[in-house]
N, CA, C and O atoms as a Maestro MAE file, in Angstrom:
{
 s_m_m2io_version
 :::
 2.0.0
}

f_m_ct {
 s_m_title
 :::
 protein
 m_atom[284] {
  # First column is atom index #
  i_m_mmod_type
  r_m_x_coord
  r_m_y_coord
  r_m_z_coord
  i_m_residue_number
  s_m_chain_name
  s_m_pdb_residue_name
  s_m_pdb_atom_name
  i_m_atomic_number
  :::
  1 25 191.384 -70.666 -25.034 1 A "MET " " N  " 7
  2 3 191.990 -70.044 -25.644 1 A "MET " " CA " 6
  3 2 193.176 -70.189 -25.754 1 A "MET " " C  " 6
  4 15 193.421 -70.065 -24.554 1 A "MET " " O  " 8
  5 25 194.766 -70.457 -26.491 2 A "PRO " " N  " 7
  6 3 196.199 -70.427 -26.387 2 A "PRO " " CA " 6
  7 2 196.889 -68.998 -26.000 2 A "PRO " " C  " 6
  8 15 197.901 -68.911 -25.305 2 A "PRO " " O  " 8
  9 25 196.115 -67.788 -26.612 3 A "ILE " " N  " 7
  10 3 196.526 -66.518 -26.371 3 A "ILE " " CA " 6
  11 2 195.732 -66.360 -25.216 3 A "ILE " " C  " 6
  12 15 194.543 -66.607 -25.014 3 A "ILE " " O  " 8
  13 25 197.303 -65.544 -23.948 4 A "VAL " " N  " 7
  14 3 196.629 -65.075 -22.405 4 A "VAL " " CA " 6
  15 2 196.951 -63.633 -23.020 4 A "VAL " " C  " 6
  16 15 197.654 -63.332 -23.985 4 A "VAL " " O  " 8
  17 25 196.256 -62.898 -22.203 5 A "VAL " " N  " 7
  18 3 196.286 -61.736 -22.023 5 A "VAL " " CA " 6
  19 2 197.335 -61.168 -20.784 5 A "VAL " " C  " 6
  20 15 197.214 -61.993 -19.878 5 A "VAL " " O  " 8
  21 25 198.214 -60.216 -20.403 6 A "ASN " " N  " 7
  22 3 198.544 -60.764 -18.862 6 A "ASN " " CA " 6
  23 2 198.536 -59.011 -19.016 6 A "ASN " " C  " 6
  24 15 199.597 -58.388 -19.072 6 A "ASN " " O  " 8
  25 25 197.157 -58.314 -19.074 7 A "LEU " " N  " 7
  26 3 197.199 -56.678 -18.752 7 A "LEU " " CA " 6
  27 2 196.781 -56.799 -17.333 7 A "LEU " " C  " 6
  28 15 196.742 -55.681 -16.818 7 A "LEU " " O  " 8
  29 25 196.500 -57.619 -16.630 8 A "ASP " " N  " 7
  30 3 196.403 -57.202 -15.011 8 A "ASP " " CA " 6
  31 2 197.652 -57.491 -14.304 8 A "ASP " " C  " 6
  32 15 197.672 -57.121 -13.130 8 A "ASP " " O  " 8
  33 25 198.639 -58.038 -14.735 9 A "VAL " " N  " 7
  34 3 200.064 -58.231 -14.199 9 A "VAL " " CA " 6
  35 2 200.746 -56.722 -14.901 9 A "VAL " " C  " 6
  36 15 201.036 -55.826 -14.108 9 A "VAL " " O  " 8
  37 25 200.933 -56.547 -16.109 10 A "MET " " N  " 7
  38 3 201.315 -55.079 -16.067 10 A "MET " " CA " 6
  39 2 200.984 -54.115 -15.748 10 A "MET " " C  " 6
  40 15 201.764 -53.286 -15.279 10 A "MET " " O  " 8
  41 25 199.795 -53.923 -15.892 11 A "MET " " N  " 7
  42 3 198.999 -52.829 -14.636 11 A "MET " " CA " 6
  43 2 199.532 -52.600 -13.628 11 A "MET " " C  " 6
  44 15 200.008 -51.496 -13.365 11 A "MET " " O  " 8
  45 25 199.573 -54.012 -12.538 12 A "ALA " " N  " 7
  46 3 200.067 -53.857 -11.530 12 A "ALA " " CA " 6
  47 2 201.333 -53.916 -11.002 12 A "ALA " " C  " 6
  48 15 201.604 -54.010 -9.805 12 A "ALA " " O  " 8
  49 25 202.391 -53.835 -12.269 13 A "LYS " " N  " 7
  50 3 203.751 -53.846 -12.094 13 A "LYS " " CA " 6
  51 2 203.258 -51.985 -12.159 13 A "LYS " " C  " 6
  52 15 203.133 -51.509 -11.031 13 A "LYS " " O  " 8
  53 25 203.006 -51.044 -13.264 14 A "ARG " " N  " 7
  54 3 202.686 -50.055 -13.470 14 A "ARG " " CA " 6
  55 2 202.003 -49.341 -12.361 14 A "ARG " " C  " 6
  56 15 201.446 -48.301 -12.714 14 A "ARG " " O  " 8
  57 25 201.932 -49.589 -11.358 15 A "LYS " " N  " 7
  58 3 200.538 -49.214 -10.194 15 A "LYS " " CA " 6
  59 2 199.684 -48.040 -11.349 15 A "LYS " " C  " 6
  60 15 199.883 -46.828 -11.438 15 A "LYS " " O  " 8
  61 25 198.878 -48.745 -12.002 16 A "ILE " " N  " 7
  62 3 197.591 -48.054 -12.691 16 A "ILE " " CA " 6
  63 2 196.573 -48.867 -12.404 16 A "ILE " " C  " 6
  64 15 196.333 -50.030 -12.083 16 A "ILE " " O  " 8
  65 25 195.914 -47.557 -12.696 17 A "GLY " " N  " 7
  66 3 194.230 -48.648 -12.303 17 A "GLY " " CA " 6
  67 2 193.837 -48.665 -13.725 17 A "GLY " " C  " 6
  68 15 194.462 -48.126 -14.638 17 A "GLY " " O  " 8
  69 25 192.345 -49.579 -13.864 18 A "ALA " " N  " 7
  70 3 192.118 -49.647 -15.350 18 A "ALA " " CA " 6
  71 2 191.011 -47.950 -15.742 18 A "ALA " " C  " 6
  72 15 190.764 -47.192 -16.680 18 A "ALA " " O  " 8
  73 25 190.824 -48.060 -14.919 19 A "THR " " N  " 7
  74 3 190.258 -46.086 -15.307 19 A "THR " " CA " 6
  75 2 190.881 -45.095 -15.963 19 A "THR " " C  " 6
  76 15 190.262 -44.458 -16.815 19 A "THR " " O  " 8
  77 25 192.462 -44.759 -15.607 20 A "GLU " " N  " 7
  78 3 192.874 -44.179 -15.574 20 A "GLU " " CA " 6
  79 2 193.687 -44.827 -16.942 20 A "GLU " " C  " 6
  80 15 193.995 -43.977 -17.777 20 A "GLU " " O  " 8
  81 25 194.092 -46.342 -17.277 21 A "LEU " " N  " 7
  82 3 194.285 -46.604 -18.282 21 A "LEU " " CA " 6
  83 2 193.733 -46.774 -19.533 21 A "LEU " " C  " 6
  84 15 194.274 -46.748 -20.639 21 A "LEU " " O  " 8
  85 25 192.476 -46.969 -19.185 22 A "ALA " " N  " 7
  86 3 191.228 -46.934 -20.798 22 A "ALA " " CA " 6
  87 2 191.141 -45.523 -20.975 22 A "ALA " " C  " 6
  88 15 191.102 -45.086 -22.125 22 A "ALA " " O  " 8
  89 25 191.105 -44.751 -20.003 23 A "GLN " " N  " 7
  90 3 191.279 -43.117 -20.478 23 A "GLN " " CA " 6
  91 2 192.718 -42.229 -21.457 23 A "GLN " " C  " 6
  92 15 192.721 -41.289 -22.252 23 A "GLN " " O  " 8
  93 25 193.931 -43.222 -20.811 24 A "ARG " " N  " 7
  94 3 194.860 -42.825 -21.605 24 A "ARG " " CA " 6
  95 2 194.817 -43.624 -22.811 24 A "ARG " " C  " 6
  96 15 195.046 -42.887 -23.770 24 A "ARG " " O  " 8
  97 25 194.612 -44.862 -23.178 25 A "VAL " " N  " 7
  98 3 194.063 -45.576 -24.379 25 A "VAL " " CA " 6
  99 2 193.443 -45.101 -25.229 25 A "VAL " " C  " 6
  100 15 193.936 -44.810 -26.319 25 A "VAL " " O  " 8
  101 25 192.216 -44.918 -24.917 26 A "GLY " " N  " 7
  102 3 190.985 -44.126 -25.808 26 A "GLY " " CA " 6
  103 2 189.947 -44.923 -25.840 26 A "GLY " " C  " 6
  104 15 188.924 -44.698 -26.486 26 A "GLY " " O  " 8
  105 25 190.182 -46.025 -25.053 27 A "ILE " " N  " 7
  106 3 188.764 -47.486 -25.290 27 A "ILE " " CA " 6
  107 2 187.798 -47.438 -23.697 27 A "ILE " " C  " 6
  108 15 188.221 -47.074 -22.600 27 A "ILE " " O  " 8
  109 25 186.796 -47.798 -23.952 28 A "THR " " N  " 7
  110 3 186.047 -47.864 -22.607 28 A "THR " " CA " 6
  111 2 186.696 -48.478 -21.811 28 A "THR " " C  " 6
  112 15 187.789 -48.928 -22.154 28 A "THR " " O  " 8
  113 25 186.078 -48.716 -20.190 29 A "PRO " " N  " 7
  114 3 186.851 -49.424 -18.732 29 A "PRO " " CA " 6
  115 2 186.239 -50.857 -19.765 29 A "PRO " " C  " 6
  116 15 187.065 -51.728 -20.038 29 A "PRO " " O  " 8
  117 25 184.707 -51.013 -20.313 30 A "ALA " " N  " 7
  118 3 184.420 -52.493 -20.390 30 A "ALA " " CA " 6
  119 2 185.405 -53.056 -21.578 30 A "ALA " " C  " 6
  120 15 186.052 -54.098 -21.683 30 A "ALA " " O  " 8
  121 25 185.299 -52.345 -22.105 31 A "ASN " " N  " 7
  122 3 186.804 -52.905 -23.498 31 A "ASN " " CA " 6
  123 2 188.257 -53.041 -22.986 31 A "ASN " " C  " 6
  124 15 189.238 -53.395 -23.641 31 A "ASN " " O  " 8
  125 25 188.194 -52.673 -21.631 32 A "LEU " " N  " 7
  126 3 189.721 -52.480 -21.304 32 A "LEU " " CA " 6
  127 2 189.288 -54.061 -20.081 32 A "LEU " " C  " 6
  128 15 190.176 -54.805 -19.665 32 A "LEU " " O  " 8
  129 25 188.368 -54.172 -19.865 33 A "SER " " N  " 7
  130 3 187.925 -55.414 -18.643 33 A "SER " " CA " 6
  131 2 188.029 -56.402 -19.706 33 A "SER " " C  " 6
  132 15 188.950 -57.208 -19.576 33 A "SER " " O  " 8
  133 25 187.396 -56.497 -20.575 34 A "ILE " " N  " 7
  134 3 187.227 -57.593 -21.615 34 A "ILE " " CA " 6
  135 2 188.798 -58.427 -21.740 34 A "ILE " " C  " 6
  136 15 189.067 -59.604 -21.500 34 A "ILE " " O  " 8
  137 25 189.987 -56.901 -22.381 35 A "LEU " " N  " 7
  138 3 190.655 -57.570 -22.445 35 A "LEU " " CA " 6
  139 2 191.277 -58.426 -21.505 35 A "LEU " " C  " 6
  140 15 191.554 -59.615 -21.663 35 A "LEU " " O  " 8
  141 25 191.501 -57.611 -20.368 36 A "LYS " " N  " 7
  142 3 191.836 -57.541 -18.966 36 A "LYS " " CA " 6
  143 2 192.121 -59.301 -18.549 36 A "LYS " " C  " 6
  144 15 193.023 -60.093 -18.276 36 A "LYS " " O  " 8
  145 25 190.073 -59.165 -18.807 37 A "ASN " " N  " 7
  146 3 189.630 -60.640 -17.928 37 A "ASN " " CA " 6
  147 2 189.842 -61.753 -19.370 37 A "ASN " " C  " 6
  148 15 188.794 -62.387 -19.492 37 A "ASN " " O  " 8
  149 25 190.916 -62.171 -20.510 38 A "ASN " " N  " 7
  150 3 190.641 -63.130 -21.706 38 A "ASN " " CA " 6
  151 2 189.855 -63.441 -22.057 38 A "ASN " " C  " 6
  152 15 189.434 -64.596 -22.130 38 A "ASN " " O  " 8
  153 25 189.120 -61.850 -22.603 39 A "LYS " " N  " 7
  154 3 187.323 -62.611 -22.912 39 A "LYS " " CA " 6
  155 2 187.806 -61.755 -24.478 39 A "LYS " " C  " 6
  156 15 186.891 -61.734 -25.301 39 A "LYS " " O  " 8
  157 25 188.824 -61.231 -24.824 40 A "ALA " " N  " 7
  158 3 188.684 -61.042 -26.241 40 A "ALA " " CA " 6
  159 2 189.294 -61.462 -27.130 40 A "ALA " " C  " 6
  160 15 190.525 -61.441 -27.150 40 A "ALA " " O  " 8
  161 25 188.386 -62.053 -28.294 41 A "LYS " " N  " 7
  162 3 188.897 -62.485 -29.375 41 A "LYS " " CA " 6
  163 2 189.839 -62.130 -30.597 41 A "LYS " " C  " 6
  164 15 190.240 -62.940 -31.433 41 A "LYS " " O  " 8
  165 25 190.039 -61.168 -30.568 42 A "ALA " " N  " 7
  166 3 190.701 -59.820 -30.898 42 A "ALA " " CA " 6
  167 2 191.095 -58.593 -30.292 42 A "ALA " " C  " 6
  168 15 190.788 -58.024 -29.244 42 A "ALA " " O  " 8
  169 25 192.138 -58.253 -31.585 43 A "ILE " " N  " 7
  170 3 192.948 -56.843 -30.330 43 A "ILE " " CA " 6
  171 2 193.531 -56.200 -32.060 43 A "ILE " " C  " 6
  172 15 194.124 -56.742 -32.992 43 A "ILE " " O  " 8
  173 25 192.960 -54.737 -31.814 44 A "ARG " " N  " 7
  174 3 193.736 -53.942 -33.158 44 A "ARG " " CA " 6
  175 2 194.991 -53.422 -32.689 44 A "ARG " " C  " 6
  176 15 195.282 -52.908 -31.609 44 A "ARG " " O  " 8
  177 25 195.925 -53.743 -34.084 45 A "PHE " " N  " 7
  178 3 197.397 -53.452 -33.316 45 A "PHE " " CA " 6
  179 2 197.097 -51.516 -32.913 45 A "PHE " " C  " 6
  180 15 197.738 -50.964 -32.019 45 A "PHE " " O  " 8
  181 25 196.340 -50.981 -33.524 46 A "SER " " N  " 7
  182 3 196.535 -49.491 -33.087 46 A "SER " " CA " 6
  183 2 196.028 -49.330 -31.469 46 A "SER " " C  " 6
  184 15 196.567 -48.486 -30.753 46 A "SER " " O  " 8
  185 25 194.958 -50.199 -30.961 47 A "THR " " N  " 7
  186 3 194.825 -50.478 -29.219 47 A "THR " " CA " 6
  187 2 196.132 -51.237 -28.415 47 A "THR " " C  " 6
  188 15 196.445 -50.866 -27.284 47 A "THR " " O  " 8
  189 25 196.806 -52.254 -29.063 48 A "LEU " " N  " 7
  190 3 197.685 -52.749 -28.811 48 A "LEU " " CA " 6
  191 2 199.331 -52.152 -28.775 48 A "LEU " " C  " 6
  192 15 200.263 -52.660 -28.150 48 A "LEU " " O  " 8
  193 25 199.371 -50.994 -29.590 49 A "GLU " " N  " 7
  194 3 200.371 -49.839 -29.814 49 A "GLU " " CA " 6
  195 2 199.984 -48.790 -28.360 49 A "GLU " " C  " 6
  196 15 200.718 -48.279 -27.514 49 A "GLU " " O  " 8
  197 25 198.815 -48.777 -28.516 50 A "ALA " " N  " 7
  198 3 198.692 -47.984 -27.945 50 A "ALA " " CA " 6
  199 2 198.333 -48.195 -26.197 50 A "ALA " " C  " 6
  200 15 197.917 -47.157 -25.682 50 A "ALA " " O  " 8
  201 25 198.395 -48.868 -25.668 51 A "LEU " " N  " 7
  202 3 198.568 -50.000 -24.489 51 A "LEU " " CA " 6
  203 2 200.197 -49.996 -23.690 51 A "LEU " " C  " 6
  204 15 200.424 -49.935 -22.481 51 A "LEU " " O  " 8
  205 25 201.115 -50.078 -24.754 52 A "CYS " " N  " 7
  206 3 202.231 -50.668 -24.940 52 A "CYS " " CA " 6
  207 2 202.950 -49.341 -24.871 52 A "CYS " " C  " 6
  208 15 204.013 -49.161 -24.278 52 A "CYS " " O  " 8
  209 25 202.189 -48.334 -25.610 53 A "ARG " " N  " 7
  210 3 202.892 -46.676 -25.017 53 A "ARG " " CA " 6
  211 2 202.517 -46.075 -23.757 53 A "ARG " " C  " 6
  212 15 203.280 -45.145 -23.499 53 A "ARG " " O  " 8
  213 25 201.419 -46.298 -22.666 54 A "ALA " " N  " 7
  214 3 200.863 -46.089 -21.856 54 A "ALA " " CA " 6
  215 2 201.649 -46.703 -20.830 54 A "ALA " " C  " 6
  216 15 202.143 -46.148 -19.849 54 A "ALA " " O  " 8
  217 25 201.737 -48.376 -21.290 55 A "LEU " " N  " 7
  218 3 202.116 -48.502 -20.039 55 A "LEU " " CA " 6
  219 2 203.933 -49.000 -19.618 55 A "LEU " " C  " 6
  220 15 204.505 -49.520 -18.659 55 A "LEU " " O  " 8
  221 25 204.315 -48.470 -20.977 56 A "GLU " " N  " 7
  222 3 205.447 -48.357 -21.379 56 A "GLU " " CA " 6
  223 2 206.176 -49.549 -21.355 56 A "GLU " " C  " 6
  224 15 207.025 -49.804 -20.502 56 A "GLU " " O  " 8
  225 25 205.775 -50.476 -22.522 57 A "CYS " " N  " 7
  226 3 206.146 -51.989 -22.503 57 A "CYS " " CA " 6
  227 2 206.533 -52.306 -23.743 57 A "CYS " " C  " 6
  228 15 206.898 -51.457 -24.556 57 A "CYS " " O  " 8
  229 25 206.477 -53.704 -24.008 58 A "ARG " " N  " 7
  230 3 206.188 -54.156 -25.698 58 A "ARG " " CA " 6
  231 2 205.193 -55.132 -25.598 58 A "ARG " " C  " 6
  232 15 204.716 -55.519 -24.531 58 A "ARG " " O  " 8
  233 25 204.867 -55.545 -26.756 59 A "PRO " " N  " 7
  234 3 203.127 -56.558 -27.176 59 A "PRO " " CA " 6
  235 2 204.056 -58.242 -26.353 59 A "PRO " " C  " 6
  236 15 203.493 -59.114 -25.691 59 A "PRO " " O  " 8
  237 25 205.198 -58.188 -26.642 60 A "ALA " " N  " 7
  238 3 204.623 -59.501 -25.462 60 A "ALA " " CA " 6
  239 2 205.624 -59.622 -23.959 60 A "ALA " " C  " 6
  240 15 206.432 -60.490 -23.628 60 A "ALA " " O  " 8
  241 25 205.096 -58.137 -23.127 61 A "ASP " " N  " 7
  242 3 204.844 -58.360 -22.221 61 A "ASP " " CA " 6
  243 2 203.662 -58.495 -22.317 61 A "ASP " " C  " 6
  244 15 203.691 -59.319 -21.403 61 A "ASP " " O  " 8
  245 25 202.661 -58.460 -22.562 62 A "LEU " " N  " 7
  246 3 200.751 -58.287 -22.367 62 A "LEU " " CA " 6
  247 2 200.748 -59.185 -23.226 62 A "LEU " " C  " 6
  248 15 199.518 -59.126 -23.214 62 A "LEU " " O  " 8
  249 25 201.017 -60.226 -24.213 63 A "LEU " " N  " 7
  250 3 200.692 -61.171 -24.516 63 A "LEU " " CA " 6
  251 2 201.413 -62.153 -24.192 63 A "LEU " " C  " 6
  252 15 202.631 -61.990 -24.108 63 A "LEU " " O  " 8
  253 25 200.808 -63.437 -23.929 64 A "ASP " " N  " 7
  254 3 201.483 -64.980 -23.772 64 A "ASP " " CA " 6
  255 2 201.229 -66.019 -25.194 64 A "ASP " " C  " 6
  256 15 200.556 -65.642 -26.153 64 A "ASP " " O  " 8
  257 25 201.694 -66.963 -25.142 65 A "TYR " " N  " 7
  258 3 201.452 -68.117 -25.737 65 A "TYR " " CA " 6
  259 2 201.071 -69.240 -25.010 65 A "TYR " " C  " 6
  260 15 202.199 -69.530 -24.613 65 A "TYR " " O  " 8
  261 25 200.168 -70.319 -24.403 66 A "VAL " " N  " 7
  262 3 199.855 -71.478 -23.613 66 A "VAL " " CA " 6
  263 2 199.807 -72.547 -24.460 66 A "VAL " " C  " 6
  264 15 198.677 -72.984 -24.683 66 A "VAL " " O  " 8
  265 25 200.867 -73.168 -25.072 67 A "GLU " " N  " 7
  266 3 199.691 -74.286 -25.798 67 A "GLU " " CA " 6
  267 2 199.288 -75.145 -24.893 67 A "GLU " " C  " 6
  268 15 199.753 -75.459 -23.798 67 A "GLU " " O  " 8
  269 25 197.834 -75.686 -25.823 68 A "GLU " " N  " 7
  270 3 196.741 -76.183 -25.252 68 A "GLU " " CA " 6
  271 2 197.239 -77.563 -25.622 68 A "GLU " " C  " 6
  272 15 197.987 -77.758 -26.581 68 A "GLU " " O  " 8
  273 25 196.761 -78.571 -24.765 69 A "ASP " " N  " 7
  274 3 196.679 -80.129 -24.135 69 A "ASP " " CA " 6
  275 2 196.551 -80.835 -25.467 69 A "ASP " " C  " 6
  276 15 195.705 -80.122 -26.007 69 A "ASP " " O  " 8
  277 25 196.825 -81.702 -26.269 70 A "ALA " " N  " 7
  278 3 196.685 -81.677 -27.544 70 A "ALA " " CA " 6
  279 2 195.447 -83.203 -27.015 70 A "ALA " " C  " 6
  280 15 195.400 -83.722 -25.900 70 A "ALA " " O  " 8
  281 25 194.710 -83.526 -28.087 71 A "PRO " " N  " 7
  282 3 193.683 -84.620 -27.364 71 A "PRO " " CA " 6
  283 2 194.169 -85.906 -27.686 71 A "PRO " " C  " 6
  284 15 193.587 -86.908 -27.272 71 A "PRO " " O  " 8
  :::
 }
 m_bond[283] {
  # First column is bond index #
  i_m_from
  i_m_to
  i_m_order
  :::
  1 1 2 1
  2 2 3 1
  3 3 4 2
  4 3 5 1
  5 5 6 1
  6 6 7 1
  7 7 8 2
  8 7 9 1
  9 9 10 1
  10 10 11 1
  11 11 12 2
  12 11 13 1
  13 13 14 1
  14 14 15 1
  15 15 16 2
  16 15 17 1
  17 17 18 1
  18 18 19 1
  19 19 20 2
  20 19 21 1
  21 21 22 1
  22 22 23 1
  23 23 24 2
  24 23 25 1
  25 25 26 1
  26 26 27 1
  27 27 28 2
  28 27 29 1
  29 29 30 1
  30 30 31 1
  31 31 32 2
  32 31 33 1
  33 33 34 1
  34 34 35 1
  35 35 36 2
  36 35 37 1
  37 37 38 1
  38 38 39 1
  39 39 40 2
  40 39 41 1
  41 41 42 1
  42 42 43 1
  43 43 44 2
  44 43 45 1
  45 45 46 1
  46 46 47 1
  47 47 48 2
  48 47 49 1
  49 49 50 1
  50 50 51 1
  51 51 52 2
  52 51 53 1
  53 53 54 1
  54 54 55 1
  55 55 56 2
  56 55 57 1
  57 57 58 1
  58 58 59 1
  59 59 60 2
  60 59 61 1
  61 61 62 1
  62 62 63 1
  63 63 64 2
  64 63 65 1
  65 65 66 1
  66 66 67 1
  67 67 68 2
  68 67 69 1
  69 69 70 1
  70 70 71 1
  71 71 72 2
  72 71 73 1
  73 73 74 1
  74 74 75 1
  75 75 76 2
  76 75 77 1
  77 77 78 1
  78 78 79 1
  79 79 80 2
  80 79 81 1
  81 81 82 1
  82 82 83 1
  83 83 84 2
  84 83 85 1
  85 85 86 1
  86 86 87 1
  87 87 88 2
  88 87 89 1
  89 89 90 1
  90 90 91 1
  91 91 92 2
  92 91 93 1
  93 93 94 1
  94 94 95 1
  95 95 96 2
  96 95 97 1
  97 97 98 1
  98 98 99 1
  99 99 100 2
  100 99 101 1
  101 101 102 1
  102 102 103 1
  103 103 104 2
  104 103 105 1
  105 105 106 1
  106 106 107 1
  107 107 108 2
  108 107 109 1
  109 109 110 1
  110 110 111 1
  111 111 112 2
  112 111 113 1
  113 113 114 1
  114 114 115 1
  115 115 116 2
  116 115 117 1
  117 117 118 1
  118 118 119 1
  119 119 120 2
  120 119 121 1
  121 121 122 1
  122 122 123 1
  123 123 124 2
  124 123 125 1
  125 125 126 1
  126 126 127 1
  127 127 128 2
  128 127 129 1
  129 129 130 1
  130 130 131 1
  131 131 132 2
  132 131 133 1
  133 133 134 1
  134 134 135 1
  135 135 136 2
  136 135 137 1
  137 137 138 1
  138 138 139 1
  139 139 140 2
  140 139 141 1
  141 141 142 1
  142 142 143 1
  143 143 144 2
  144 143 145 1
  145 145 146 1
  146 146 147 1
  147 147 148 2
  148 147 149 1
  149 149 150 1
  150 150 151 1
  151 151 152 2
  152 151 153 1
  153 153 154 1
  154 154 155 1
  155 155 156 2
  156 155 157 1
  157 157 158 1
  158 158 159 1
  159 159 160 2
  160 159 161 1
  161 161 162 1
  162 162 163 1
  163 163 164 2
  164 163 165 1
  165 165 166 1
  166 166 167 1
  167 167 168 2
  168 167 169 1
  169 169 170 1
  170 170 171 1
  171 171 172 2
  172 171 173 1
  173 173 174 1
  174 174 175 1
  175 175 176 2
  176 175 177 1
  177 177 178 1
  178 178 179 1
  179 179 180 2
  180 179 181 1
  181 181 182 1
  182 182 183 1
  183 183 184 2
  184 183 185 1
  185 185 186 1
  186 186 187 1
  187 187 188 2
  188 187 189 1
  189 189 190 1
  190 190 191 1
  191 191 192 2
  192 191 193 1
  193 193 194 1
  194 194 195 1
  195 195 196 2
  196 195 197 1
  197 197 198 1
  198 198 199 1
  199 199 200 2
  200 199 201 1
  201 201 202 1
  202 202 203 1
  203 203 204 2
  204 203 205 1
  205 205 206 1
  206 206 207 1
  207 207 208 2
  208 207 209 1
  209 209 210 1
  210 210 211 1
  211 211 212 2
  212 211 213 1
  213 213 214 1
  214 214 215 1
  215 215 216 2
  216 215 217 1
  217 217 218 1
  218 218 219 1
  219 219 220 2
  220 219 221 1
  221 221 222 1
  222 222 223 1
  223 223 224 2
  224 223 225 1
  225 225 226 1
  226 226 227 1
  227 227 228 2
  228 227 229 1
  229 229 230 1
  230 230 231 1
  231 231 232 2
  232 231 233 1
  233 233 234 1
  234 234 235 1
  235 235 236 2
  236 235 237 1
  237 237 238 1
  238 238 239 1
  239 239 240 2
  240 239 241 1
  241 241 242 1
  242 242 243 1
  243 243 244 2
  244 243 245 1
  245 245 246 1
  246 246 247 1
  247 247 248 2
  248 247 249 1
  249 249 250 1
  250 250 251 1
  251 251 252 2
  252 251 253 1
  253 253 254 1
  254 254 255 1
  255 255 256 2
  256 255 257 1
  257 257 258 1
  258 258 259 1
  259 259 260 2
  260 259 261 1
  261 261 262 1
  262 262 263 1
  263 263 264 2
  264 263 265 1
  265 265 266 1
  266 266 267 1
  267 267 268 2
  268 267 269 1
  269 269 270 1
  270 270 271 1
  271 271 272 2
  272 271 273 1
  273 273 274 1
  274 274 275 1
  275 275 276 2
  276 275 277 1
  277 277 278 1
  278 278 279 1
  279 279 280 2
  280 279 281 1
  281 281 282 1
  282 282 283 1
  283 283 284 2
  :::
 }
}
């Protein structure tokens, strides 16, 4: 998938653990893990907003676009 979630990088920069972040954002640790491991198919804007608020960052700090090789 060409969209990459850099949540683990931002969490490391902010020195925050998964359990604490999940509590601040209001999602389950399992759903946070899905996001963190690039397994998510979608993310709600409200969740993205909550992540940005908790991590004091912008959406572009969490999401990246990596072009796939053309066949």
